[in-house]
C-alpha positions as CSV (number, residue, x, y, z in Angstrom):
1,M,91.8,169.2,114.6
2,A,94.3,171.0,116.7
3,L,94.0,172.7,120.0
4,S,95.8,176.0,120.1
5,N,98.8,176.3,122.4
6,K,98.1,180.0,122.9
7,K,96.0,180.6,126.0
8,I,93.1,182.9,125.4
9,E,90.6,183.0,128.2
10,R,87.7,184.3,126.1
11,I,87.2,184.8,122.4
12,N,84.7,187.5,121.5
13,I,83.2,187.3,118.0
14,E,80.5,189.6,116.8
15,E,77.0,188.1,116.4
16,E,77.0,189.2,112.8
17,L,80.0,186.9,112.0
18,L,78.4,184.0,113.8
19,E,75.3,184.5,111.7
20,K,77.4,184.3,108.6
21,A,78.8,180.9,109.5
22,T,75.6,179.1,108.7
23,E,77.5,175.9,107.6
24,C,79.4,175.3,110.8
25,H,78.9,171.6,111.7
26,K,81.1,171.8,114.8
27,K,78.7,174.1,116.7
28,F,81.3,176.8,117.1
29,S,83.7,174.6,119.1
30,C,86.4,177.2,118.2
31,L,84.8,179.5,120.8
32,D,84.8,177.0,123.6
33,C,87.7,178.0,125.9
34,E,87.7,174.6,127.7
35,K,87.8,172.3,124.7
36,R,88.7,174.7,121.9
37,S,88.9,172.7,118.6
38,M,89.7,174.4,115.4
39,C,91.9,173.9,112.3
40,E,95.4,175.0,112.9
41,A,96.2,178.2,111.1
42,E,99.4,178.5,109.0
43,Y,99.1,182.1,107.9
44,G,96.7,184.7,106.6
45,I,96.4,185.5,102.9
46,S,93.7,188.2,103.1
47,K,91.2,189.5,105.6
48,D,88.8,186.8,104.4
49,F,91.0,183.7,104.0
50,I,93.7,181.8,105.9
51,F,95.8,178.8,105.1
52,V,95.2,176.0,107.5
53,K,97.0,172.7,108.1
54,R,95.2,169.7,106.5
55,N,94.8,168.0,109.9
56,G,91.3,169.6,110.4
57,S,87.9,168.2,109.7
58,P,87.7,166.7,106.3
59,Y,84.0,167.5,106.1
60,C,84.2,171.2,106.7
61,N,82.2,173.2,104.1
62,Y,84.6,176.2,104.6
63,R,87.7,174.3,103.4
64,I,89.1,174.7,99.9
65,F,92.0,172.6,98.7
66,Y,94.4,174.8,96.7
67,G,97.5,173.1,95.3
68,D,99.3,171.6,98.3
69,G,97.5,173.8,100.7
70,T,94.2,174.2,102.4
71,I,92.3,177.5,102.6
72,C,89.7,178.3,105.2
73,H,87.1,180.9,104.5
74,C,84.9,180.4,107.7
75,P,84.1,183.9,108.8
76,V,84.4,182.9,112.5
77,R,87.7,181.1,112.1
78,V,89.2,183.8,110.0
79,A,88.1,186.5,112.5
80,I,89.7,184.5,115.3
81,Y,93.0,184.4,113.4
82,N,92.9,188.0,112.5
83,R,92.1,189.2,116.0
84,Y,94.0,186.7,118.2
85,R,96.6,185.2,115.8
86,I,95.7,181.7,116.7
């Protein structure tokens, strides 16, 4: 997992999206500004999916391997990318 180089003091995500991420085994560590840990985004492919580097958690239920790439469909991670571009 990669720590983002971009400094964002606080990430705000709607409660509705947090409730959709029922399979998060990292306890929303992507929202922790001190020890932010999340898969590194490569680029967005839609409002609901992003390509991420394969250096993230191999046990994430939101990862889909697609050809040589890895797609993330975690509602929280995708919202962070769409809103903050990290």
